[in-house]
C-alpha positions as CSV (number, residue, x, y, z in Angstrom):
1,M,24.5,-16.9,0.5
2,K,21.1,-15.5,1.6
3,G,19.7,-12.1,1.0
4,A,16.3,-10.3,1.5
5,L,14.6,-7.9,-0.9
6,L,12.1,-5.3,0.4
7,L,9.7,-4.2,-2.4
8,N,7.5,-1.1,-2.4
9,L,5.7,1.0,-4.9
10,G,8.0,3.9,-5.7
11,S,7.9,7.6,-6.1
12,P,9.0,10.3,-8.6
13,N,12.6,11.3,-8.5
14,S,11.6,14.8,-7.7
15,T,8.6,17.2,-7.6
16,E,9.6,18.6,-11.0
17,V,6.8,18.0,-13.6
18,P,9.0,16.0,-16.0
19,D,10.0,13.6,-13.3
20,V,6.3,13.3,-12.1
21,R,5.2,12.7,-15.7
22,E,7.8,10.0,-16.2
23,Y,6.7,8.3,-13.0
24,L,3.0,8.5,-13.9
25,E,3.7,7.1,-17.3
26,E,5.6,4.1,-16.0
27,F,3.0,3.5,-13.3
28,L,-0.1,3.8,-15.6
29,M,1.4,1.9,-18.5
30,D,1.5,-1.1,-16.1
31,E,-1.1,-3.6,-17.5
32,R,-1.9,-4.6,-13.9
33,V,-2.7,-1.0,-12.9
34,L,-4.6,0.2,-16.0
35,D,-5.8,-3.1,-17.3
36,I,-7.1,-2.2,-20.7
37,A,-5.7,-2.8,-24.2
38,E,-2.2,-1.3,-24.6
39,W,-3.3,1.0,-27.4
40,K,-6.1,2.3,-25.2
41,R,-3.7,2.9,-22.4
42,K,-1.3,4.8,-24.6
43,L,-4.1,6.9,-26.1
44,L,-5.6,7.6,-22.6
45,L,-2.3,8.7,-21.2
46,K,-1.3,10.8,-24.2
47,L,-4.6,12.6,-24.7
48,I,-6.2,12.8,-21.3
49,I,-3.9,12.0,-18.3
50,L,-0.4,13.1,-19.1
51,P,-1.2,16.6,-20.5
52,K,-2.6,17.8,-17.1
53,R,-2.3,15.3,-14.3
54,P,1.5,15.6,-13.8
55,I,1.2,19.3,-13.0
56,A,-1.5,18.7,-10.3
57,S,0.4,15.6,-9.0
58,A,3.7,17.6,-8.8
59,E,1.9,20.2,-6.7
60,A,0.6,17.5,-4.4
61,Y,4.0,15.9,-4.0
62,A,5.6,19.2,-3.2
63,K,3.3,19.5,-0.2
64,V,4.7,16.4,1.4
65,W,8.3,16.3,0.1
66,T,11.0,16.3,2.7
67,D,14.5,17.8,2.6
68,Q,15.7,14.2,2.1
69,G,13.3,13.5,-0.7
70,S,10.1,11.5,-1.2
71,P,8.6,10.4,2.2
72,L,8.0,6.9,0.9
73,I,11.6,6.5,-0.3
74,V,13.1,8.1,2.9
75,T,11.0,5.8,5.1
76,S,11.7,2.7,3.0
77,R,15.5,3.4,3.3
78,A,15.1,3.8,7.0
79,Q,13.3,0.5,7.3
80,Q,16.1,-1.1,5.3
81,K,18.7,0.4,7.6
82,L,17.0,-0.5,10.8
83,T,16.3,-4.1,9.6
84,Q,19.9,-4.5,8.5
85,E,21.1,-3.4,11.9
86,Q,19.4,-6.5,13.4
87,T,20.5,-9.2,11.0
88,E,23.7,-10.2,9.2
89,I,21.7,-11.2,6.1
90,P,22.1,-8.5,3.5
91,I,18.9,-6.4,3.0
92,F,18.2,-4.9,-0.4
93,L,15.5,-2.3,-1.3
94,G,13.7,-2.0,-4.7
95,M,10.8,0.0,-6.0
96,R,8.3,-1.2,-8.6
97,Y,8.4,2.2,-10.4
98,A,11.2,4.8,-10.6
99,N,14.2,4.4,-8.3
100,P,15.8,2.4,-6.8
101,S,14.5,0.3,-9.6
102,T,13.8,-3.4,-9.5
103,A,16.2,-3.9,-12.3
104,D,19.0,-2.1,-10.6
105,V,18.5,-3.8,-7.3
106,V,18.5,-7.2,-8.9
107,A,21.8,-6.3,-10.5
108,E,23.1,-5.3,-7.0
109,I,21.8,-8.6,-5.6
110,K,23.6,-10.6,-8.3
111,A,26.9,-8.6,-7.8
112,A,26.7,-9.4,-4.0
113,G,26.8,-13.1,-4.7
114,I,23.4,-13.9,-3.3
115,T,22.2,-17.4,-4.1
116,E,19.0,-17.5,-2.1
117,L,16.6,-14.6,-1.9
118,L,13.6,-13.9,0.4
119,I,11.3,-11.4,-1.3
120,I,9.2,-9.3,1.0
121,P,6.5,-7.2,-0.8
122,L,5.7,-4.3,1.6
123,Y,1.9,-4.7,0.9
124,P,-0.2,-6.4,3.6
125,H,-2.9,-7.2,1.1
126,Y,-3.0,-8.9,-2.3
127,A,-3.9,-6.8,-5.3
128,M,-3.0,-7.3,-8.9
129,S,-2.0,-3.6,-9.1
130,S,0.4,-3.6,-6.1
131,Y,1.5,-6.9,-4.6
132,E,1.2,-8.9,-7.9
133,S,2.7,-6.3,-10.1
134,A,5.8,-5.9,-7.8
135,V,6.3,-9.6,-7.6
136,V,5.9,-10.2,-11.3
137,K,8.4,-7.5,-12.1
138,A,11.0,-8.8,-9.6
139,M,10.7,-12.3,-10.9
140,E,11.1,-11.1,-14.5
141,E,14.3,-9.3,-13.6
142,L,15.6,-12.2,-11.6
143,R,15.0,-14.6,-14.5
144,A,16.7,-12.2,-16.9
145,Q,19.7,-11.3,-14.8
146,A,20.2,-14.0,-12.2
147,P,18.1,-17.1,-13.1
148,D,20.1,-19.4,-10.7
149,I,19.1,-17.5,-7.6
150,K,16.6,-19.5,-5.5
151,T,13.6,-17.4,-4.3
152,K,11.1,-17.5,-1.5
153,L,8.1,-15.2,-1.4
154,V,6.4,-13.7,1.7
155,Q,2.7,-14.0,1.2
156,P,0.3,-11.2,2.1
157,F,0.2,-10.8,5.8
158,Y,-3.1,-9.0,6.3
159,N,-4.2,-11.1,9.2
160,D,-0.8,-12.2,10.6
161,P,-1.3,-11.9,14.4
162,K,2.2,-10.3,14.9
163,Y,1.4,-7.7,12.1
164,I,-2.0,-6.9,13.7
165,H,-0.3,-6.5,17.1
166,A,2.3,-4.2,15.6
167,L,-0.4,-2.2,13.8
168,W,-2.4,-1.8,17.1
169,E,0.7,-0.8,19.1
170,S,1.5,1.9,16.5
171,I,-2.0,3.2,16.7
172,K,-2.8,2.9,20.4
173,P,-0.9,5.9,21.8
174,Q,-2.9,8.4,19.6
175,Y,-6.3,6.5,19.6
176,E,-6.9,4.8,22.9
177,G,-8.9,6.9,25.3
178,S,-9.3,9.7,22.8
179,G,-13.1,9.3,22.4
180,A,-12.7,9.7,18.6
181,H,-14.4,7.8,15.9
182,L,-11.9,5.6,13.9
183,M,-11.8,5.5,10.2
184,M,-9.9,2.8,8.4
185,S,-9.2,4.1,4.9
186,F,-7.8,1.5,2.6
187,H,-6.5,2.2,-0.9
188,G,-9.2,1.6,-3.5
189,I,-9.0,-0.5,-6.6
190,P,-11.5,-1.0,-9.4
191,E,-14.2,-3.6,-8.8
192,R,-13.1,-5.4,-12.0
193,H,-9.7,-6.1,-10.4
194,I,-11.5,-8.0,-7.6
195,Q,-13.3,-10.2,-10.1
196,K,-10.2,-10.7,-12.3
197,S,-8.3,-11.9,-9.2
198,D,-11.0,-14.5,-8.4
199,P,-9.7,-17.8,-9.8
200,S,-13.2,-19.2,-9.9
201,H,-14.7,-16.1,-11.6
202,A,-17.8,-17.0,-9.7
203,H,-17.5,-15.7,-6.2
204,C,-16.1,-12.2,-5.6
205,L,-18.8,-9.5,-5.9
206,I,-21.1,-12.2,-7.2
207,T,-22.0,-14.4,-4.2
208,P,-24.0,-12.6,-1.5
209,D,-21.8,-11.6,1.4
210,C,-18.8,-12.9,-0.6
211,C,-16.1,-11.6,1.7
212,N,-17.6,-13.5,4.7
213,T,-18.4,-16.7,2.8
214,C,-15.3,-19.0,3.0
215,H,-13.9,-19.5,-0.5
216,P,-10.4,-20.1,-2.1
217,A,-10.8,-16.8,-3.9
218,H,-10.0,-15.0,-0.6
219,G,-6.3,-15.8,-1.1
220,T,-6.2,-13.2,-3.8
221,C,-9.2,-11.0,-2.8
222,Y,-8.1,-7.5,-1.8
223,R,-11.5,-6.6,-0.5
224,H,-11.8,-9.7,1.7
225,Q,-8.3,-9.1,3.0
226,C,-8.9,-5.5,3.9
227,Y,-12.0,-6.4,5.9
228,S,-10.1,-9.2,7.5
229,T,-7.4,-6.7,8.7
230,A,-10.1,-4.4,10.0
231,K,-11.9,-7.2,11.9
232,A,-8.7,-8.6,13.3
233,L,-7.5,-5.2,14.5
234,M,-10.9,-4.5,16.2
235,L,-10.9,-7.9,17.9
236,H,-7.3,-7.5,19.0
237,A,-7.8,-4.0,20.4
238,G,-11.4,-4.5,21.7
239,I,-12.8,-1.8,19.5
240,D,-16.6,-1.9,18.9
241,D,-17.9,-2.0,15.3
242,K,-20.0,1.2,15.9
243,D,-16.9,3.1,16.6
244,V,-15.3,2.3,13.2
245,T,-15.9,3.3,9.6
246,I,-14.2,1.3,6.8
247,S,-13.7,3.0,3.5
248,F,-11.6,3.1,0.3
249,Q,-9.7,6.0,-1.2
250,S,-7.9,7.2,-4.3
251,R,-10.3,6.2,-7.0
252,L,-9.3,7.0,-10.6
253,L,-11.5,7.5,-13.8
254,R,-15.2,6.7,-13.8
255,D,-15.3,2.9,-13.4
256,P,-16.8,1.5,-10.3
257,W,-14.2,1.2,-7.5
258,L,-14.5,-0.4,-4.1
259,S,-16.8,1.5,-1.9
260,P,-17.8,3.2,0.4
261,Y,-15.5,6.0,-0.8
262,T,-13.4,7.8,1.8
263,D,-14.2,11.3,0.7
264,F,-18.0,10.6,0.8
265,E,-17.7,8.9,4.2
266,L,-15.7,11.9,5.6
267,K,-18.6,14.2,4.6
268,R,-21.2,11.8,5.9
269,L,-19.6,11.3,9.3
270,A,-19.2,15.1,9.8
271,Q,-22.8,15.8,8.8
272,E,-24.1,13.0,11.1
273,G,-22.5,14.6,14.1
274,V,-19.1,13.0,14.5
275,K,-16.8,15.7,15.9
276,K,-13.5,13.9,16.5
277,L,-12.1,11.6,13.9
278,K,-8.9,9.6,13.8
279,V,-7.9,8.0,10.5
280,I,-5.5,5.1,9.8
281,C,-4.5,3.7,6.4
282,P,-3.7,0.0,6.9
283,A,-3.1,-0.8,3.2
284,F,0.1,1.2,3.5
285,I,3.2,0.3,5.5
286,S,4.8,3.7,4.9
287,D,3.3,7.1,4.8
288,C,3.2,8.5,1.3
289,L,1.3,10.9,-0.9
290,E,-2.0,9.0,-0.4
291,T,-1.8,9.4,3.3
292,L,0.1,12.6,3.9
293,E,-1.7,14.7,1.2
294,E,-4.9,13.0,0.3
295,I,-5.9,12.1,3.9
296,A,-4.0,14.4,6.2
297,M,-4.6,17.5,4.1
298,E,-7.6,17.0,1.7
299,G,-9.4,14.6,4.0
300,R,-9.0,16.9,7.0
301,D,-10.4,19.9,5.0
302,E,-13.4,17.8,3.8
303,F,-14.2,16.7,7.4
304,L,-13.9,20.1,9.0
305,E,-15.8,21.8,6.2
306,H,-18.8,19.7,6.8
307,G,-19.0,20.1,10.6
308,G,-16.2,18.0,12.1
309,E,-14.1,19.7,14.7
310,E,-11.0,17.5,15.3
311,F,-9.2,15.4,12.7
312,E,-5.9,13.4,12.9
313,L,-4.1,11.0,10.6
314,I,-2.4,8.4,12.7
315,P,0.9,7.5,10.9
316,C,1.5,4.2,9.2
317,L,3.8,1.6,10.7
318,N,6.8,3.3,9.1
319,T,9.8,2.5,11.4
320,H,7.9,1.3,14.4
321,P,10.1,-1.1,16.4
322,L,7.5,-3.9,16.2
323,W,7.2,-3.6,12.5
324,I,11.0,-3.7,12.1
325,K,11.0,-6.8,14.4
326,W,8.3,-8.4,12.2
327,M,10.6,-8.1,9.2
328,V,13.7,-9.2,11.1
329,D,11.8,-12.3,12.3
330,K,10.7,-13.2,8.8
331,I,14.3,-12.9,7.6
332,E,16.0,-14.6,10.5
333,N,13.5,-17.5,10.6
334,W,13.5,-18.1,6.8
335,E,13.9,-21.7,5.8
336,S,15.0,-22.4,2.2
């Protein structure tokens, strides 16, 4: 019996500080997120991050929380429901952190009698801190609880023509004809993650113009894949390079992260005379704290404060019919 598992990041169980602290601790103790020695992670969390950050994060989550709960979880459940309505193959939903946990959903899959499982990480791009971490956790739980289940994994789909088409169709109503500059703000990751994910350890961020020089490392290079999505979208939609700014958001700590940084670019664009700005966040399938609070609220304030006049976050794919169709097609056309 076949089944499909949708995997996403996760969210705190509530906006209460203890729940946010528990979520942040699980997230930041992941060796693929904070990739330093375990004792250093524990010390950093205990002495620096967890005493204060959960309070600020809880306030941020409260700004975007809905009556039904976390926007990410609410949207993910809606995606699961809409996908299930178009296929007879059972659809399951799991989160890398918090609930519904990967462990719990694997137990659910086993109890349902699933013998073949299609795993769909809801990340268009490969990164050790997102796609890789979610997949590794799912495989660990499957080996521990249901080792006989056969699995197939959907690879990062950053340049899949049908994904690009769905992305453009979701953006077009609010962007086309607006005369606005378009910012594509991707989630940032530390530069060292790019180099760690390079199997050759001799290309990414080392070779000049590495993202545009064909190399096997591109299969696991988040930076290359983000730029590939941007280029494919511009080509598909007929958008000129000069009308687009590509940036990276959500940096943490002081290590070098992928640049240019979104907050710096928002300020620069406004100061250079851009008056109307539309922002998309193609690294995310579903709107979440990083889009709804960091971009739609903080980013908007940054842009307007420095001379911009109109700012709009264009929603993620969320439950767009073409995105649901993309998932249904993957599930329905899956060959073992």
